[in-house]
C-alpha positions as CSV (number, residue, x, y, z in Angstrom):
1,X,73.2,-96.1,-28.9
2,X,70.6,-93.4,-27.8
3,X,72.4,-90.8,-29.9
4,X,72.3,-93.1,-32.9
5,X,68.6,-93.8,-32.5
6,X,67.8,-90.2,-32.1
7,X,69.8,-89.4,-35.2
8,X,67.2,-91.6,-37.0
9,X,64.4,-89.4,-35.6
10,X,63.2,-92.0,-33.2
11,X,61.9,-91.2,-29.6
12,X,63.7,-92.9,-26.7
13,X,62.7,-93.6,-23.1
14,X,65.9,-94.2,-21.2
15,X,66.8,-95.4,-17.7
16,X,68.4,-92.7,-15.5
17,X,72.2,-92.7,-16.0
18,X,74.6,-91.4,-13.4
19,X,75.2,-87.6,-13.3
20,X,78.1,-87.5,-15.7
21,X,76.2,-89.8,-18.1
22,X,73.1,-87.6,-17.9
23,X,75.2,-84.5,-18.7
24,X,76.8,-86.3,-21.6
25,X,73.4,-87.5,-22.9
26,X,72.0,-84.0,-22.6
27,X,75.0,-82.6,-24.5
28,X,74.5,-85.1,-27.3
29,X,70.7,-85.2,-27.7
30,X,69.1,-82.8,-25.2
31,X,68.0,-80.4,-27.8
32,X,66.3,-83.0,-29.9
33,X,63.2,-83.3,-27.8
34,X,63.2,-87.1,-28.5
35,X,64.6,-88.4,-25.3
36,X,62.9,-88.9,-22.0
37,X,64.8,-90.1,-18.9
38,X,62.8,-91.9,-16.2
39,X,63.1,-93.9,-13.1
40,X,61.2,-97.2,-13.5
41,X,61.8,-99.0,-10.2
42,X,58.4,-98.1,-8.8
43,X,56.8,-99.7,-11.9
44,X,58.4,-103.1,-11.4
45,X,55.6,-105.5,-10.5
46,X,56.9,-106.3,-7.0
47,X,57.5,-102.7,-6.1
48,X,54.2,-101.6,-7.7
49,X,52.4,-104.1,-5.5
50,X,54.1,-102.8,-2.4
51,X,53.3,-99.2,-3.4
52,X,49.6,-100.2,-3.9
53,X,49.4,-101.7,-0.4
54,X,51.0,-98.6,1.1
55,X,48.5,-96.3,-0.8
56,X,45.6,-98.5,0.3
57,X,46.7,-98.0,3.9
58,X,47.3,-101.7,4.6
59,X,50.3,-101.0,6.8
60,X,49.2,-97.6,8.2
61,X,51.3,-94.5,7.6
62,X,54.8,-95.5,6.6
63,X,57.7,-93.6,8.2
64,X,60.7,-95.5,6.9
65,X,61.7,-97.7,4.1
66,X,64.5,-100.3,3.9
67,X,65.6,-101.1,0.4
68,X,68.1,-103.7,-0.7
69,X,66.9,-104.3,-4.3
70,X,68.7,-101.4,-5.8
71,X,71.3,-98.7,-5.0
72,X,72.2,-95.0,-5.0
73,X,69.6,-92.7,-6.6
74,X,67.5,-95.6,-7.7
75,X,67.0,-96.6,-4.1
76,X,66.2,-93.0,-3.1
77,X,63.6,-92.8,-5.9
78,X,62.0,-96.0,-4.7
79,X,62.0,-94.9,-1.1
80,X,60.5,-91.5,-1.9
81,X,57.8,-93.1,-3.9
82,X,56.9,-95.6,-1.2
83,X,56.8,-92.9,1.4
84,X,55.0,-90.5,-0.8
85,X,57.7,-88.0,-0.1
86,X,57.9,-86.4,-3.6
87,X,60.7,-83.9,-3.7
88,X,60.4,-82.8,-0.1
89,X,62.9,-82.9,2.7
90,X,63.8,-86.3,4.1
91,X,66.4,-87.8,6.3
92,X,68.5,-90.7,4.9
93,X,70.5,-93.1,7.0
94,X,72.6,-95.8,5.3
95,X,74.0,-98.8,7.0
96,X,76.0,-101.8,5.7
97,X,75.1,-105.2,7.0
98,X,77.2,-108.3,6.4
99,X,76.1,-111.9,7.0
100,X,78.0,-115.1,6.8
101,X,77.7,-117.0,3.5
102,X,77.0,-120.7,3.9
103,X,76.6,-123.4,1.3
104,X,75.6,-126.8,2.4
């Protein structure tokens, strides 16, 4: 769809695809200058509110983030943003937690 819109000369802001998708997108429309790819999770209202509290210093200096609202590189982007880590070195530890499901 992005390639079809770009073919009409329209600019596109797209969510970040996975790496193969990003490479394919670049091959199709990268030279057009009409496509921008961006992570948007930090702009979601709930995450933006958390980020504002962190920047305000309401919880002190954060040293870790636990994220369960997203996955993979989206989660990494969210965590880096909340920690103010930018593109610097970080340590990532992932765990899986299971809990019983109960319907009453």
